[in-house]
C-alpha positions as CSV (number, residue, x, y, z in Angstrom):
1,M,-20.6,48.8,-14.4
2,K,-20.7,46.2,-11.7
3,I,-20.0,42.7,-12.6
4,S,-20.8,39.7,-10.4
5,A,-18.8,36.7,-11.0
6,L,-18.3,33.2,-9.8
7,L,-14.7,32.1,-10.1
8,I,-14.0,28.4,-9.8
9,S,-10.5,27.3,-10.6
10,L,-7.5,25.1,-9.7
11,T,-5.3,28.0,-8.7
12,F,-3.3,29.2,-5.7
13,L,-5.1,31.7,-3.5
14,A,-3.4,34.0,-1.0
15,A,-5.2,36.3,1.4
16,C,-4.5,38.1,4.6
17,A,-7.9,37.8,6.5
18,Q,-7.5,36.4,10.0
19,Q,-10.1,34.4,11.9
20,P,-10.2,33.1,15.5
21,V,-8.3,29.9,16.0
22,V,-10.5,26.8,16.5
23,E,-9.0,23.6,17.8
24,R,-9.4,20.8,15.3
25,S,-8.4,17.1,15.1
26,A,-4.7,16.6,14.4
27,I,-5.7,14.1,11.7
28,T,-8.0,16.5,10.0
29,L,-5.4,19.3,10.0
30,N,-2.6,17.1,8.8
31,S,-2.6,15.7,5.2
32,G,0.8,14.2,5.4
33,I,0.2,11.3,7.8
34,P,0.5,7.7,6.5
35,M,-2.7,6.3,4.9
36,S,-4.7,3.9,7.1
37,E,-5.4,0.3,5.9
38,G,-9.0,1.4,5.2
39,L,-7.9,4.2,2.9
40,K,-5.5,1.8,1.1
41,S,-8.2,-0.6,0.3
42,F,-9.6,1.3,-2.6
43,K,-8.7,4.0,-5.2
44,V,-10.8,7.0,-6.1
45,K,-12.2,6.9,-9.6
46,H,-14.4,10.0,-9.4
47,Y,-15.8,12.7,-7.1
48,E,-19.1,14.6,-7.9
49,L,-19.4,17.5,-5.5
50,H,-22.6,19.5,-5.1
51,N,-22.5,22.5,-2.8
52,E,-24.8,25.4,-2.0
53,I,-22.9,28.3,-0.6
54,I,-24.9,29.9,2.2
55,T,-23.1,33.2,2.7
56,A,-25.3,34.6,5.4
57,E,-24.6,31.6,7.7
58,K,-21.0,31.0,6.6
59,A,-22.1,27.5,5.7
60,I,-22.3,25.0,2.9
61,A,-24.8,22.2,2.2
62,G,-24.9,19.5,-0.4
63,S,-23.4,16.2,-1.2
64,S,-20.4,14.3,-2.4
65,T,-20.7,11.2,-4.5
66,L,-17.6,9.0,-4.6
67,T,-17.0,6.3,-7.2
68,F,-14.3,4.0,-6.2
69,E,-12.5,0.7,-7.2
70,A,-11.6,-1.8,-4.6
71,V,-7.9,-2.7,-4.4
72,K,-8.7,-5.6,-2.1
73,T,-11.9,-7.1,-0.6
74,M,-13.7,-4.5,1.4
75,S,-16.9,-4.2,3.3
76,V,-16.4,-0.7,4.9
77,L,-15.6,2.5,3.0
78,E,-13.4,4.8,5.1
79,L,-13.1,8.5,4.3
80,D,-11.6,11.5,5.9
81,F,-14.2,14.1,6.9
82,D,-14.1,17.0,9.3
83,S,-16.5,16.5,12.3
84,L,-17.7,20.1,12.0
85,F,-20.1,18.9,9.4
86,V,-23.4,17.2,10.0
87,V,-24.1,14.1,7.9
88,D,-27.7,14.1,6.6
89,A,-27.7,10.8,4.7
90,V,-25.5,8.2,3.2
91,S,-26.7,6.0,0.3
92,D,-25.9,4.1,-2.8
93,E,-28.0,3.3,-5.8
94,S,-30.1,0.8,-3.8
95,G,-30.9,3.1,-0.8
96,A,-29.7,4.2,2.6
97,L,-26.5,2.9,4.1
98,E,-25.4,2.7,7.7
99,Y,-22.4,4.6,8.9
100,T,-20.4,5.6,12.0
101,R,-18.1,8.6,12.6
102,D,-15.3,9.8,14.8
103,E,-13.6,13.2,15.2
104,S,-11.9,13.0,11.8
105,K,-13.5,10.2,9.7
106,I,-16.7,8.6,8.4
107,F,-17.0,4.8,8.0
108,V,-19.7,3.6,5.7
109,A,-21.0,0.0,5.9
110,L,-21.3,-1.2,2.3
111,R,-24.4,-3.1,1.3
112,T,-22.4,-6.0,-0.1
113,Q,-18.7,-7.0,0.1
114,I,-16.8,-5.5,-2.8
115,E,-14.1,-7.7,-4.3
116,A,-10.8,-6.4,-5.7
117,G,-11.4,-4.8,-9.0
118,G,-15.1,-4.1,-8.3
119,T,-16.4,-0.5,-8.5
120,H,-19.1,1.1,-6.5
121,G,-20.6,4.5,-5.8
122,V,-21.6,6.1,-2.4
123,K,-23.3,9.5,-1.9
124,I,-22.9,11.4,1.3
125,A,-25.2,14.4,1.9
126,Y,-24.0,16.9,4.5
127,H,-24.1,20.5,5.8
128,G,-22.4,22.7,8.3
129,Q,-20.1,25.6,8.9
130,P,-16.7,24.7,7.5
131,H,-13.5,25.6,9.3
132,E,-12.5,29.2,8.7
133,A,-9.1,30.0,7.4
134,V,-6.8,31.6,10.0
135,R,-4.1,32.9,7.7
136,P,-4.6,31.5,4.3
137,P,-3.1,29.6,2.6
138,W,-0.8,28.7,5.5
139,G,-3.8,28.3,7.8
140,G,-6.4,27.0,5.5
141,G,-10.2,26.6,5.3
142,F,-13.0,28.7,4.0
143,Q,-12.8,32.5,3.8
144,W,-15.8,34.7,4.3
145,S,-15.1,38.3,3.4
146,T,-16.5,41.3,1.6
147,T,-15.5,43.5,-1.3
148,P,-14.9,47.2,-0.8
149,S,-18.5,47.8,-1.8
150,G,-19.7,45.4,0.8
151,K,-20.5,42.4,-1.4
152,P,-19.7,38.9,-0.2
153,W,-16.4,37.4,-1.3
154,I,-16.0,33.7,-0.6
155,A,-12.9,31.6,-1.2
156,T,-11.2,28.4,-0.1
157,A,-7.6,27.5,0.7
158,I,-7.1,23.8,1.5
159,Q,-3.5,23.3,0.3
160,G,-2.2,22.5,3.7
161,E,-5.0,20.8,5.6
162,G,-6.6,19.0,2.6
163,C,-9.9,18.2,1.2
164,D,-11.5,16.8,4.3
165,L,-12.1,20.4,5.5
166,W,-14.6,20.6,2.6
167,W,-16.0,17.2,1.6
168,P,-15.6,13.5,2.5
169,C,-12.5,12.3,0.7
170,V,-9.1,10.5,0.8
171,D,-7.0,13.3,2.3
172,H,-3.6,12.2,1.0
173,P,-1.4,13.0,-2.0
174,Q,-2.1,9.4,-3.2
175,G,-5.8,9.9,-3.0
176,E,-6.2,11.9,-6.2
177,P,-9.3,10.9,-8.3
178,E,-9.1,10.1,-11.9
179,S,-11.7,12.9,-12.5
180,M,-13.9,15.3,-10.6
181,D,-17.1,17.2,-11.3
182,L,-18.0,20.3,-9.2
183,Y,-21.4,22.0,-9.0
184,F,-22.0,25.1,-6.9
185,T,-25.2,27.0,-6.2
186,V,-24.6,30.7,-5.2
187,D,-26.4,34.0,-5.3
188,P,-24.4,35.8,-7.9
189,G,-26.6,38.9,-8.0
190,D,-28.3,40.5,-10.9
191,D,-25.6,39.8,-13.5
192,P,-24.2,36.4,-12.9
193,F,-21.1,35.3,-14.8
194,F,-19.2,32.1,-14.8
195,H,-15.4,31.8,-15.1
196,K,-13.9,28.5,-16.1
197,A,-10.2,27.8,-15.7
198,R,-10.0,25.9,-19.0
199,P,-10.5,27.6,-21.4
200,K,-10.0,31.1,-19.9
201,R,-13.2,32.8,-20.8
202,F,-16.3,34.2,-19.3
203,I,-19.7,32.6,-20.0
204,K,-22.8,34.4,-19.0
205,I,-25.5,32.2,-17.3
206,D,-29.1,32.9,-16.3
207,R,-29.4,30.6,-13.3
208,W,-27.7,30.1,-10.0
209,L,-26.4,26.6,-10.6
210,V,-22.9,26.8,-12.0
211,P,-21.4,23.5,-13.3
212,V,-17.7,22.9,-13.8
213,Q,-16.1,19.7,-15.1
214,Y,-12.5,18.9,-14.3
215,C,-12.3,16.1,-16.8
216,P,-10.4,14.3,-18.1
217,F,-7.2,15.3,-16.3
218,K,-6.4,14.0,-12.9
219,P,-6.9,16.8,-10.3
220,S,-5.1,17.2,-7.1
221,T,-7.6,17.6,-4.3
222,F,-5.3,19.9,-2.5
223,L,-5.7,22.5,-5.2
224,V,-9.4,22.4,-5.8
225,N,-10.6,25.9,-5.2
226,C,-14.0,27.7,-5.1
227,Q,-14.1,31.5,-5.3
228,S,-17.3,33.5,-5.4
229,G,-17.6,37.3,-5.5
230,Q,-17.8,40.5,-7.4
231,V,-14.9,41.4,-9.6
232,G,-14.3,44.4,-11.9
233,K,-15.3,47.9,-11.1
234,Q,-16.9,48.3,-7.7
């Protein structure tokens, strides 16, 4: 019997697939550099990440909504984000927001100045082909592979390079959110199953949208992991 499964967990993933090396920004590939003043101006309360996994194109599309609390007065929201992605729209609850980008960051002009202690939410819609892992987990990114039967197998390994290879974020150990919600849309085949890290059990679903809540514990963005593929007897 073949079982199709979506595995989404906060676990360590090791694999040996190798991909061509692509030159990336040193800032994007290094999560250990000191935080900029812009990143220090707020703390992350919550991420809500929605992704469609487009296997045939080795691409993802969706959005990331960040809820943050200002540590000091701020008028610009700075986030780390890989320039491989195309930004489709940036908005808050009142509508579209202006933004600029460079090779490793996105800068969002807030609608109004946020005073220290104030909270706000910003949604960034984006799509693109994420950086492919060279030698995961030492060379991280997305992995696009197949099972012995030829079915797609997708996984992520961002322990070294950090969350900006995947979504707009604060790519630093001090940038952990208080909570995080993840939603993935995949094509799990004829018999979709959903595996949740806590509790460890399989839950059958009848749609492609697979929600996972990582609440209320404080997740490390370096260990957020998406795996999609066929497991069990091939």
